[in-house]
N, C-alpha and C positions, 0 to 999 in steps of 0.2 A: 736222545740219540745214543749217549754212552751206555745206557742200560740195554738198549737194543743190540748194540754192537758186541758187547762183552758178555752178556748174560744169555744170549740165545744162539741161534744158528751162526751168527757172525763170529762169536767167540770160538765155537767149535770149528768153523772153517779156518780161522786164524791158527788155531792149535794144529790142525791137520796140515796146513801150509808149512809151518815150521818143522813139524815132525817129518815131513817129506823132503826137507832140505832147504827150506826158505830161511830168510833172515828177518829178524824183528828188532827194531830200535825203539826203546821206550824212554821218553824224556820226562823230567819232572814238571810239575805245574799245579795250578789250583784244582784241576780236575783229573789228577793223576794219582796213582798208587792208592792210598786210603780213600780217596774220593773218586776213584776210577771205575768202580764196579768190575773188577778184573777176575771175578770168580772163575770163569771158564778158562782163563789163561794163567792163573796165579802160580801154578807149579812150574811154568816155563820161565818165570822171571827170576833173575839172579838174586833178588832180594825177597825176604819174608816181610809181608805187609803186616804191620801191627794193628792197624785199625784206622778209622776215619780221623780227619783233622790232624794229620801227621806232619805238617810243615813246621819246622823249628828254625829260629835264627841261629846261624853258626858263625857268620861274619869272620871267616878265617881263610887263610891261603890254602889253595889246593896243592897237594904234594904227590909226586909219583910214588907209588908203592911197589911197582914192578917195572924197573927201568929197562928190562929186556922185552917188554911187551911190544908186539907189532902195532898196537894202537898208538904208541908213542913214537913211532919211527919218524925221524926228521924233525922232531921237536927238541931243540938243543938249548932252549931258554932256561936261564936260572931264575928269572923273575916270573914266577907262576901267578896266575890271577887269583882273585878271591871268589868265594861263594858266600852270598849273604844269607840266603834261606835255602834249606834243603829238607827233604823228607826224612823223617826219623825211621829208618829201615835197618834190618839186620841182613848181613850177607848170608845167603843160603848156603848150606853145606854143599861142597862140590863146585861152587862158583869161584871165579877168579877175580880178585880185586886188581885194578890197574891204577886208580887214583883215589886218594883219600882227602878228607877235609875234617879237621877238628876231631880226630879219632873215629870218624865214620867213613864208610865207603862212599865215594863220589861216583865212580864209574866201575861197573862190573860186567862180566860176561859169563855165559855158560852155554853148553851145547844142550840140545833137546831133540831127541831122536836123531835124524840126519841133519837137522838145522842148527842155527845159532841165534842167541838172543843177547843183546847188549842193553844195559839200562843205566841211566844217569839219575842220581838222586837230587841233583841241583835244580833250582827253579830260577826263573828270570825275574824274580821279585826283589825289590829293594834298590838302593842306589849306593854305588861304591864310594867309600871315603876318598878324600883328596889324596893323591899320589898312589891310589890303588886302581886296578882295572878289574871290573867284573868279568867273569869267565865268558859271557856271551859277547863281550866287546873286545876280548883278547884277540890279538892278530893271529895266534896259532889255533884258535877254535875251529876254523874251517879245515885245517890240517888234521886235527884230532877227529873231527866228524868224518872226514874223508877216509882216514885210516880205519875208523870203526866200520864204515860202510863196506870197505874192501874186505875186512875180516868177516862181516856178516854175509857177504856174497861168496865166501870161501875162496877168495882170490888172494888171501894173505895167510901167513903162517899161523899155527895154533898158538 
C-alpha cells in the first residue's frame, strides 16, 4: 500500500494537493520517513530523509525551540514530555523548527507552493520511565496537534 500511495499517482496527487493550498501532517513511526517510500513527496517534507532504518533511541525531554510559534499557543507547561524513539532526520533548509529533542528537531513546518506541511520525527515506540510522560500520553498533545492542524489549514499565523 505505501509503495502505491507515495511512488505513483497517489504521491503526485498529494503533492498537487499541497501545492494548491492543502495541508499535510506527517507523523513518525515504523513505516514513516526512511521506511515510508516518500520519493514523490520528499521535497515537501521539512526534513531531509537520510535513508532506511532511521529510528534511533533518544529518550530525552522535548523542548520548545520557537516559543512564539503558533503551534505552541496555549501550552504553558514547564514539564514537557519525553520522546523515547525518533527518526534520525535533518531539518531541511528553509523549514522552521518548533520543538527539539536531544539536539534534533522533533516538530518542523514549511510551506510548499500555496500549501503547508508539518512533520514530527517522534515515534510512539517505547515506554516512558517512571515519573516521565511520553509525548503521546501528554495532556497537552491534543492541544499541540490541534494548533498544528489549524496552522496547516491556514487558519493560524505563519
